[in-house]
C-alpha positions in Angstrom: 85.0 99.2 70.9 85.6 98.4 74.9 88.1 100.5 76.8 89.7 98.1 79.8 92.3 98.3 82.8 94.7 95.4 83.2 96.9 94.8 86.1 99.6 93.0 86.9 100.4 91.3 89.6 103.8 91.8 89.8 106.5 93.3 87.6 109.8 91.8 88.7 110.9 89.6 86.6 114.0 88.0 88.7 117.1 89.7 91.0 117.2 93.5 90.0 114.9 93.0 86.1 111.5 95.3 86.1 109.0 95.1 82.8 110.1 98.1 81.3 106.2 99.8 80.3 107.1 100.4 77.0 108.0 96.6 76.5 104.7 96.3 78.4 102.8 98.3 75.5 104.1 97.1 72.9 103.3 93.3 73.7 99.6 95.2 74.6 99.7 96.2 70.8 100.8 93.3 69.1 97.7 91.6 70.4 95.6 94.0 68.5 94.9 96.1 71.6 94.5 100.4 70.3 95.5 103.0 72.1 96.9 101.6 74.7 98.0 103.1 77.6 100.4 102.7 81.2 100.5 104.4 83.8 103.5 103.9 86.5 105.7 101.5 86.3 103.9 99.5 88.5 103.0 97.0 85.7 98.6 99.0 84.6 97.7 99.0 81.0 94.0 100.7 79.7 93.0 99.9 76.4 90.6 99.7 73.6 90.0 96.1 71.8 86.1 94.9 70.4 83.6 93.3 73.5 85.2 90.0 74.9 84.4 88.8 78.2 87.4 89.3 80.6 88.4 86.0 81.3 89.6 85.4 78.0 91.0 89.3 77.7 93.6 87.8 81.0 94.1 85.2 79.5 95.1 86.6 76.8 97.3 89.3 78.3 99.0 86.4 80.5 100.2 84.1 78.4 101.2 87.5 75.4 103.2 88.5 79.0 105.0 84.7 79.2 105.8 84.4 75.4 107.3 87.8 75.7 108.6 88.1 78.8 109.1 84.3 79.6 107.7 84.7 83.5 104.1 84.4 84.6 101.9 86.8 85.4 98.6 87.0 87.3 96.5 90.0 85.6 93.8 91.0 86.8 90.9 93.1 83.6 88.4 95.1 84.0 85.5 97.1 82.2 86.4 100.5 82.0 82.0 100.7 83.7 83.8 98.2 86.0 86.5 100.7 87.3 84.7 104.0 87.5 81.8 101.9 90.1 85.0 100.3 92.1 86.9 103.7 92.3 83.5 105.2 93.1 82.9 102.7 96.0 85.8 103.7 98.0 84.7 103.2 101.0 87.5 105.4 103.0 86.8 109.2 101.2 88.5 110.9 104.0 90.8 108.4 104.7 91.9 109.0 101.3 91.3 113.0 101.0 94.6 113.1 103.9 96.2 110.2 103.0 95.9 108.4 99.2 98.7 106.6 99.8 98.1 104.7 102.8 94.5 103.5 101.1 94.4 100.6 98.8 92.1 98.0 97.1 93.0 94.9 95.9 91.1 94.0 92.7 90.4 90.3 92.7 90.0 87.7 90.0 86.5 86.7 91.7 84.8 87.6 94.7 85.9 88.0 98.5 83.5 86.9 100.5 82.4 88.2 104.3 83.9 85.2 105.8 87.4 86.4 104.2 87.7 89.8 105.6 86.3 88.6 109.2 89.1 86.5 108.7 91.4 89.8 107.9 90.1 92.0 110.8 91.9 91.0 113.9 95.3 91.0 111.3 94.3 94.9 111.3 96.1 97.4 114.1 93.6 100.2 115.7 94.9 102.5 113.1 93.9 100.3 110.3 90.7 99.9 108.7 89.6 97.1 106.3 86.3 96.9 103.8 84.5 94.7 101.7 82.5 96.8 99.0 81.8 94.4 95.1 84.3 91.6 95.6 87.2 93.7 96.5 89.2 94.3 99.5 89.6 98.0 100.7 92.4 98.2 102.9 93.0 101.7 104.6 96.9 101.1 106.1 99.3 102.5 109.1 101.0 105.1 108.2 102.7 104.7 111.9 104.3 101.1 111.6 106.5 100.2 108.8 104.9 96.5 108.3 101.6 96.2 108.6 100.0 92.5 110.1 96.9 93.5 107.6 99.1 93.7 103.9 100.9 90.1 105.6 97.6 89.3 105.4 95.8 90.2 101.6 97.7 87.5 99.9 96.9 84.7 97.4 96.3 81.8 99.9 94.4 83.9 102.2 92.4 85.6 99.8 92.8 84.2 95.7 94.7 85.9 92.8 94.1 89.8 92.8 96.5 93.0 93.1 96.5 95.9 95.6 96.2 99.6 93.5 96.4 102.8 96.0 94.4 105.4 95.4 96.4 107.9 93.9 96.5 105.1 91.1 92.9 104.1 91.6 92.1 107.3 90.7 94.6 108.1 87.4 93.5 104.9 86.1 89.5 106.2 86.1 90.3 109.7 84.9 91.6 107.3 81.7 89.0 105.5 81.5 86.5 108.4 82.0 87.5 110.4 79.3 87.7 107.9 76.8 83.7 106.9 77.8 
């Protein structure tokens, strides 16, 4: 059995409707996934199954989600080892220690290129930072500004399919999968 992390792009189903984590857990268990756990109410799953291609797991989860909840949602899957590598690759440890909720990574289905990062740099405020690590986009967002041009620029249209998680979530998921290795 292998341990995996699955991240939902969105858990909003429409006006005032959100995915309840117990329902998401049930959906995953009905797919035959084992030891299914969720983390916070933002669409994070940790589960075990036989070793499988990541793209196959993503497709299975997306189809099951659409069947269960009536809406397509992109789901990004990483193996436990890859998740631990992602967490260890955080290029902003000082900022993460100081303000973990302001540091985020956009976990990508397909790796982002340096050209995409170059395109993002001009949108960063003076107190914001952006780095590419292993094809994923790490960002330190401004605490001084309620809205960020950088946040708006890190979207599907510009970067491709991906979803963002703050450092608190990344670290807690790493703890969850690290205990299963």
